[in-house]
C-alpha positions in Angstrom: 12.3 -15.0 23.7 13.3 -16.9 20.6 16.0 -19.4 19.7 17.7 -20.3 16.4 17.8 -23.8 15.0 19.4 -25.4 11.9 17.4 -28.6 11.3 15.7 -28.7 7.9 12.4 -29.9 9.4 12.5 -27.1 12.0 12.1 -23.4 11.5 15.2 -21.1 11.8 13.6 -19.2 14.7 11.5 -20.7 17.5 10.0 -19.5 20.7 12.1 -20.4 23.8 11.3 -23.7 25.6 10.0 -25.4 22.5 12.3 -28.2 21.5 10.3 -31.0 20.0 10.6 -32.1 16.3 7.9 -30.8 13.9 5.6 -33.4 12.3 4.8 -33.8 8.6 1.5 -35.0 7.2 -0.8 -34.5 4.2 -3.5 -31.9 4.8 -6.2 -34.5 4.0 -5.4 -36.2 7.3 -5.6 -33.0 9.2 -8.8 -31.3 8.1 -12.2 -31.7 6.4 -13.0 -29.9 3.2 -16.0 -28.1 1.6 -16.8 -25.2 -0.7 -18.5 -21.9 -0.5 -21.7 -21.5 -2.5 -23.6 -19.3 -5.0 -22.7 -15.6 -4.6 -21.0 -13.2 -6.9 -20.3 -9.4 -6.9 -23.7 -8.8 -8.5 -25.3 -10.1 -5.2 -23.7 -7.5 -3.0 -26.0 -5.0 -1.2 -25.4 -2.0 1.1 -27.0 -3.9 4.0 -27.7 -7.5 4.9 -25.7 -10.5 5.9 -21.8 -10.1 6.0 -20.3 -12.0 3.1 -16.8 -12.9 1.9 -16.1 -13.4 -1.8 -12.9 -14.9 -3.1 -11.7 -11.5 -4.4 -11.3 -10.3 -0.8 -8.2 -12.5 -0.4 -6.6 -10.5 -3.3 -7.7 -6.9 -2.6 -7.6 -7.0 1.2 -5.6 -10.0 2.3 -5.5 -10.7 6.0 -4.4 -13.8 7.9 -7.5 -13.5 10.1 -10.7 -11.8 8.8 -12.5 -10.4 11.8 -14.3 -7.6 10.1 -16.3 -7.7 6.9 -17.7 -4.6 5.0 -19.5 -6.4 2.2 -23.1 -7.6 2.5 -25.7 -9.7 0.6 -29.2 -10.9 1.2 -29.2 -14.4 2.6 -30.3 -17.1 0.1 -31.5 -20.6 0.8 -28.7 -23.2 1.2 -26.1 -20.5 1.8 -22.9 -21.6 3.5 -22.3 -19.7 6.8 -19.1 -19.6 8.7 -18.9 -21.2 12.2 -15.6 -19.4 12.9 -12.1 -20.7 12.6 -12.6 -22.0 9.0 -9.6 -21.5 6.7 -10.5 -20.3 3.2 -8.5 -20.5 0.0 -9.5 -19.0 -3.3 -10.6 -21.4 -6.0 -9.4 -19.3 -8.9 -7.1 -16.4 -9.7 -4.8 -14.8 -12.2 -1.5 -16.5 -11.2 -0.5 -19.7 -9.3 1.3 -17.5 -6.8 -1.7 -15.3 -6.1 -4.0 -18.2 -5.6 -1.8 -19.8 -3.0 -3.0 -17.8 0.0 -5.3 -18.6 2.9 -7.3 -16.6 5.6 -9.1 -17.6 8.7 -12.7 -16.5 9.2 -12.6 -15.2 12.7 -16.4 -14.8 13.2 -19.5 -17.0 12.8 -22.5 -16.1 10.6 -20.6 -14.8 7.6 -21.7 -16.0 4.2 -18.9 -17.9 2.4 -19.3 -17.1 -1.3 -18.7 -19.3 -4.3 -15.2 -20.2 -5.6 -13.8 -20.4 -2.1 -12.3 -23.7 -0.8 -13.2 -24.2 2.9 -10.8 -26.1 5.2 -11.9 -27.1 8.8 -8.8 -28.3 10.6 -9.0 -31.0 13.3 -8.2 -30.2 16.9 -4.6 -31.0 16.2 -4.1 -28.0 14.0 -4.5 -24.3 14.9 -6.4 -22.4 12.1 -4.2 -19.3 12.1 -1.0 -21.4 11.9 -2.5 -23.4 9.0 -3.5 -20.2 7.1 0.0 -18.8 7.6 1.8 -22.0 6.6 -0.4 -22.4 3.4 0.4 -18.8 2.5 4.2 -19.0 3.0 7.3 -21.2 2.6 7.4 -24.6 1.0 3.6 -25.3 1.3 2.9 -22.1 -0.7 5.3 -23.3 -3.4 3.8 -26.7 -3.4 0.3 -25.3 -3.9 1.5 -23.0 -6.7 2.8 -26.1 -8.5 -0.6 -27.9 -8.0 -2.6 -25.0 -9.4 -4.1 -25.7 -12.8 -4.8 -23.5 -15.8 -3.3 -20.7 -18.0 -5.2 -17.4 -18.3 -7.2 -18.3 -15.2 -5.6 -20.6 -12.6 -7.7 -23.0 -10.5 -7.1 -24.6 -7.2 -9.4 -27.4 -6.0 -9.9 -29.1 -2.6 -8.4 -32.2 -4.2 -5.2 -30.2 -4.7 -5.2 -28.9 -1.1 -5.7 -32.4 0.3 -2.4 -33.5 -1.1 -0.3 -30.7 0.3 2.2 -31.8 3.0 2.0 -29.7 6.1 4.9 -29.4 8.6 3.8 -28.4 12.0 4.7 -28.5 15.7 2.6 -29.4 18.8 -0.7 -27.4 19.1 0.7 -25.2 21.9 3.6 -23.9 19.7 1.2 -23.5 16.7 -1.0 -21.3 18.9 2.0 -19.3 20.1 3.1 -18.7 16.5 -0.5 -17.8 15.4 -0.9 -15.4 18.2 2.4 -13.7 17.4 1.4 -13.0 13.8 -2.1 -12.1 14.7 -0.8 -9.4 17.1 1.7 -8.2 14.5 -1.1 -7.9 11.9 -3.2 -5.8 14.3 -0.2 -3.6 14.9 0.3 -3.2 11.1 -3.4 -2.4 10.6 -3.3 0.3 13.3 -0.1 1.8 11.9 -1.7 1.8 8.4 -4.7 3.5 9.8 -2.4 6.2 11.3 -0.9 6.8 7.9 -4.3 6.9 6.2 -5.7 9.3 8.9 -2.8 11.7 8.5 -3.1 11.6 4.7 -6.8 12.4 5.0 -6.0 15.3 7.3 -3.5 16.7 4.8 -6.0 16.3 2.0 -8.6 18.2 4.0 -6.2 21.0 5.0 -5.0 21.5 1.4 -8.7 22.3 0.6 -9.1 24.6 3.7 -5.8 26.4 3.8 -5.7 27.4 0.1 -8.4 29.5 -1.6 -10.8 27.4 -3.7 -12.4 28.4 -7.0 -14.2 31.8 -6.5 -12.5 32.5 -3.2 -9.9 35.2 -2.5 -8.8 33.9 0.9 -8.7 30.3 2.4 -11.3 29.1 4.8 -8.7 28.4 7.5 -6.0 30.9 8.3 -3.4 31.5 11.0 -4.3 34.3 13.4 -3.1 37.8 12.4 -3.5 37.4 8.7 -6.6 38.9 7.0 -5.4 40.5 3.7 -6.7 39.0 0.4 -4.4 36.8 -1.5 -2.9 38.1 -4.7 -3.5 36.4 -8.0 -0.6 35.9 -10.4 0.5 33.2 -12.9 3.2 30.6 -12.5 5.1 32.2 -15.3 5.2 35.5 -13.4 6.4 34.1 -10.1 9.0 31.6 -11.4 11.7 30.8 -13.9 10.2 27.7 -15.5 12.1 25.2 -17.7 12.8 21.5 -18.5 16.5 20.6 -17.7 18.7 18.5 -19.9 17.9 14.8 -19.9 20.6 12.2 -19.4 20.5 8.8 -20.9 19.8 5.5 -19.1 23.4 4.4 -19.9 24.7 7.5 -17.9 23.1 6.4 -14.7 25.4 5.1 -11.9 24.9 3.0 -8.8 25.9 5.8 -6.5 26.6 9.6 -6.6 24.2 12.5 -7.1 20.5 11.4 -7.1 18.7 11.7 -10.4 15.0 12.8 -10.4 12.8 11.9 -13.4 9.1 12.3 -14.2 8.0 9.8 -11.5 10.6 10.0 -8.8 14.3 9.1 -8.3 15.6 6.8 -11.1 19.3 6.4 -10.2 22.5 8.4 -9.7 24.8 10.6 -11.8 28.3 12.1 -11.5 27.1 15.7 -11.4 24.3 17.9 -10.2 22.3 20.5 -12.2 20.5 21.9 -9.1 22.3 22.6 -5.9 19.2 23.9 -4.0 15.9 22.2 -3.3 13.4 22.7 -6.2 9.7 22.4 -6.9 8.9 20.4 -10.0 5.9 19.2 -11.9 6.0 15.9 -13.8 5.8 16.9 -17.5 5.4 13.5 -19.2 3.8 10.1 -18.7 1.0 8.8 -16.4 2.0 11.1 -13.6 2.1 14.2 -15.7 0.8 17.1 -13.5 2.1 15.7 -10.2 4.1 18.3 -8.2 7.2 17.2 -6.2 9.5 18.8 -3.7 13.0 17.7 -4.8 15.9 18.1 -2.4 19.2 19.2 -3.7 21.9 18.6 -4.7 20.2 16.7 -7.5 20.1 16.1 -11.3 16.6 16.8 -12.5 15.8 15.4 -15.9 13.8 17.0 -18.7 10.8 14.8 -17.9 10.1 17.2 -15.1 9.3 20.9 -15.3 11.3 22.9 -12.8 9.3 25.8 -11.1 12.4 27.7 -10.0 11.8 30.5 -7.5 15.5 30.9 -6.3 15.4 34.5 -7.6 12.0 35.3 -6.1 12.6 36.5 -2.5 8.8 36.8 -1.9 8.1 33.1 -2.5 8.5 30.2 0.0 9.3 27.0 -1.8 7.4 24.6 0.5 4.4 26.8 0.4 4.6 26.8 -3.4 4.8 23.0 -3.5 1.7 22.6 -1.3 -0.1 25.3 -3.3 0.5 23.3 -6.5 -0.8 20.2 -4.8 -4.0 22.0 -4.0 -4.5 23.1 -7.7 -5.1 19.7 -9.3 -2.8 20.3 -12.3 -4.0 17.1 -14.0 -6.7 19.1 -15.7 -4.1 20.9 -17.7 -2.5 17.7 -19.1 -2.9 17.0 -22.8 -1.7 14.3 -25.2 -4.0 11.3 -24.7 -1.9 8.2 -25.2 1.3 10.3 -24.5 0.3 12.6 -21.6 2.3 15.8 -21.3 2.2 19.2 -19.6 3.9 22.0 -21.5 5.5 25.2 -20.4 3.1 27.3 -22.5 0.2 25.9 -20.6 1.8 26.1 -17.1 3.0 29.7 -17.7 -0.6 30.8 -17.7 -1.9 28.8 -14.7 -3.2 31.3 -12.1 -1.9 30.9 -8.5 -3.0 32.7 -5.4 -0.4 33.8 -2.9 -0.4 35.7 0.4 2.5 37.6 2.1 5.8 35.8 2.5 5.3 35.6 6.3 1.9 33.8 5.8 3.5 31.6 3.2 6.2 30.5 5.6 3.6 29.7 8.3 1.6 27.6 5.9 4.7 26.0 4.4 6.0 25.0 7.9 2.6 23.6 8.9 2.6 21.3 5.9 6.3 20.4 6.3 5.7 19.2 9.8 2.6 17.3 8.6 4.6 15.7 5.8 7.4 14.7 8.2 4.8 13.1 10.5 3.4 11.1 7.6 6.9 10.0 6.6 7.7 8.8 10.1 4.4 6.8 10.3 5.1 5.3 6.8 8.7 4.4 7.9 7.3 2.7 11.0 4.7 0.9 8.9 7.4 -0.3 6.5 9.5 -1.5 9.5 6.6 -3.6 10.8 5.9 -5.0 7.3 9.6 -6.0 6.8 9.6 -7.6 10.3 6.6 -9.7 9.3 8.2 -10.7 6.0 11.4 -11.8 7.8 9.6 -13.7 10.5 7.4 -15.5 8.1 10.5 -16.8 6.3 12.2 -17.8 9.6 9.3 -19.2 11.7 7.9 -21.7 9.2 9.4 -24.6 7.4 
């Protein structure tokens, strides 16, 4: 159970039964400091001693690092973790990026160059320290102390002068444990999302005929007829709708779908029914989308309209287009585009309507499952963001 407080030197939210004031002290009085040593990306190998380089804190940030998938051959005078060290990058692109910290949860891991290493005293919990450095007023203070322009540097001398606000050790451990468990939940949920996306990628390859094949490798029982080959122009009415200007967009109303997704709202619709589209311009040219109506679709998307084709299931068509890798038809270099003349001639393999519907429903259920897992992941991430703001000073 948690309680709410209003004191400026206390967090907004605390665990129940903790009432004592939080203390304030400079980090130099609460820890010892050292540096990592002597390794860069060029030293990485497929096997060897686990190693953490400073880039890990940007590309794969975790409050606690328990698993390392990068390796190097051990050199003389290397710095190895003992476990519970807090590491902070020594350089980065921005002062905000550099102000983050992680705990090394295991011993025997090489600590690479350009990493500041903090070993807290028994008074301070490592996870609590990493979290408080990475959030709230301590993070802002570190950002101000960072030095440089194109490349920003942070030294142990900067870290030593940061003021840390902290409770008794037991409360620190409670806070650290809470966020450690939340991070593990987020990691597991992210893995669920990734696993389902990988499953979909695999099934797109198996449930649609590949190059040189007339039938897919995986089919529902009862279907054995070869798929027919036609062109997109033959099965659909293809066009780019009228584009509306940025000044016409509203804060609410009918959703407006552009080249890369929804961009705002408008006072009218140009498509009442769901439509399959292909991005026609920009970096995402060639990406298919399933756009739910009513909607205004702009001219930055090509509509593959099959409303008049009673033998075509829309969701099957959408998944079929995903399996085709339409990026290969994009032209234009600096200004990527996909034209109707090109898309008209793109061959597409289709089975009977009944088999289309079975395939479409399979992928619809899979997409809905992915959406649910992504929503759950977002909920956990938003919870963490909110609690970081409320449980630290």
